C-alpha positions as a Markdown table, in Angstrom:
| # | Residue | x | y | z |
|---|---|---|---|---|
| 1 | Met | 0.1 | -0.1 | 0.1 |
| 2 | Pro | 1.8 | 3.1 | -0.7 |
| 3 | Val | 2.2 | 5.9 | 2.1 |
| 4 | Ile | 1.3 | 9.6 | 0.6 |
| 5 | Ile | 3.3 | 12.0 | 1.9 |
| 6 | Glu | 1.4 | 15.8 | 1.4 |
| 7 | Tyr | 4.6 | 17.2 | 1.6 |
| 8 | Leu | 3.0 | 21.1 | 2.3 |
| 9 | Lys | 1.0 | 20.3 | 5.2 |
| 10 | Thr | 4.1 | 18.1 | 6.1 |
| 11 | Pro | 7.0 | 19.5 | 5.2 |
| 12 | Pro | 10.4 | 17.3 | 5.2 |
| 13 | Thr | 13.0 | 17.7 | 7.8 |
| 14 | Val | 16.6 | 18.4 | 6.7 |
| 15 | Ser | 17.1 | 14.9 | 8.0 |
| 16 | Glu | 14.4 | 13.7 | 5.9 |
| 17 | Leu | 16.1 | 15.3 | 2.6 |
| 18 | His | 19.2 | 14.0 | 3.7 |
| 19 | Asp | 17.6 | 10.4 | 3.6 |
| 20 | Ile | 16.0 | 11.5 | 0.3 |
| 21 | Phe | 19.2 | 12.5 | -1.2 |
| 22 | Lys | 21.0 | 9.2 | -0.3 |
| 23 | Arg | 18.6 | 7.5 | -1.9 |
| 24 | Leu | 18.1 | 9.6 | -4.8 |
| 25 | Gly | 21.5 | 8.8 | -5.9 |
| 26 | Leu | 22.4 | 12.3 | -6.9 |
| 27 | Ser | 25.5 | 14.6 | -7.4 |
| 28 | Ser | 24.2 | 17.8 | -5.7 |
| 29 | Ala | 20.8 | 18.6 | -4.1 |
| 30 | Ile | 19.7 | 21.7 | -6.7 |
| 31 | Glu | 18.4 | 18.2 | -8.7 |
| 32 | Met | 15.5 | 18.2 | -6.8 |
| 33 | Val | 15.1 | 21.6 | -6.5 |
| 34 | Arg | 11.9 | 23.3 | -8.9 |
| 35 | Gln | 14.6 | 25.9 | -9.7 |
| 36 | Lys | 11.6 | 28.1 | -12.0 |
| 37 | Glu | 9.3 | 28.3 | -9.0 |
| 38 | Asp | 9.3 | 31.6 | -7.6 |
| 39 | Ala | 11.0 | 30.8 | -4.3 |
| 40 | Phe | 13.6 | 30.0 | -6.0 |
| 41 | Glu | 14.8 | 33.2 | -6.8 |
| 42 | Thr | 13.7 | 34.9 | -3.4 |
| 43 | Ser | 15.5 | 31.6 | -1.2 |
| 44 | Ala | 18.8 | 33.4 | -3.2 |
| 45 | Leu | 19.9 | 29.8 | -4.0 |
| 46 | Ser | 22.5 | 29.2 | -7.0 |
| 47 | Glu | 24.1 | 25.9 | -8.4 |
| 48 | Asn | 26.7 | 26.8 | -6.3 |
| 49 | Ser | 24.3 | 26.6 | -2.9 |
| 50 | Thr | 25.8 | 23.7 | -0.7 |
| 51 | Asn | 23.5 | 20.7 | 0.1 |
| 52 | Asp | 22.8 | 22.2 | 3.4 |
| 53 | Glu | 21.4 | 25.4 | 2.2 |
| 54 | Ile | 18.9 | 23.7 | -0.4 |
| 55 | Phe | 18.0 | 21.3 | 2.7 |
| 56 | Gln | 16.9 | 24.0 | 4.3 |
| 57 | Ala | 15.4 | 26.2 | 2.1 |
| 58 | Ile | 13.3 | 23.4 | 1.1 |
| 59 | Thr | 11.6 | 22.9 | 4.4 |
| 60 | Glu | 10.9 | 26.8 | 4.3 |
| 61 | His | 9.6 | 26.8 | 1.2 |
| 62 | Pro | 8.5 | 23.1 | 0.0 |
| 63 | Lys | 7.0 | 23.9 | -2.7 |
| 64 | Leu | 10.7 | 23.9 | -4.0 |
| 65 | Leu | 10.8 | 20.2 | -3.7 |
| 66 | Glu | 10.8 | 18.8 | -7.5 |
| 67 | Arg | 8.5 | 16.3 | -7.2 |
| 68 | Pro | 6.2 | 13.4 | -6.9 |
| 69 | Ile | 9.3 | 11.3 | -5.8 |
| 70 | Val | 8.7 | 7.7 | -5.2 |
| 71 | Ile | 10.6 | 5.3 | -2.8 |
| 72 | Thr | 10.4 | 1.8 | -3.2 |
| 73 | Pro | 12.0 | -1.4 | -2.2 |
| 74 | Gln | 13.5 | -1.7 | -5.7 |
| 75 | Gly | 14.8 | 1.9 | -5.9 |
| 76 | Ala | 13.9 | 5.5 | -6.0 |
| 77 | His | 13.1 | 7.9 | -7.9 |
| 78 | Ile | 12.0 | 11.8 | -9.2 |
| 79 | Cys | 9.4 | 10.8 | -11.4 |
| 80 | Arg | 9.4 | 13.5 | -14.3 |
| 81 | Pro | 7.7 | 12.5 | -16.6 |
| 82 | Pro | 5.5 | 9.8 | -14.7 |
| 83 | Glu | 6.8 | 7.3 | -16.9 |
| 84 | Lys | 10.1 | 6.7 | -15.0 |
| 85 | Val | 7.7 | 5.3 | -12.1 |
| 86 | Ile | 8.2 | 2.1 | -14.0 |
| 87 | Glu | 11.6 | 1.8 | -13.8 |
| 88 | Ile | 11.3 | 1.0 | -9.2 |
| 89 | Leu | 8.1 | -0.8 | -9.3 |
């Protein structure tokens, strides 16, 4: 049974973002950010921001988090496009 986390009602903590980042296997946390969101510009984030700065910004502005993120026993993906979910089902 899937667990759906409503990230706007319950934003992830910095610790949870660290865990998600590791599971996704990304090289930089900036890959988890929606850079076209208004909050990206107002938060002063950039390609040079540290992972910790990015995680903190996401906790303060959860709309920055790229979504959907799907985590299964087979792996984790940012499922954009949605068809990417097939790779981990």
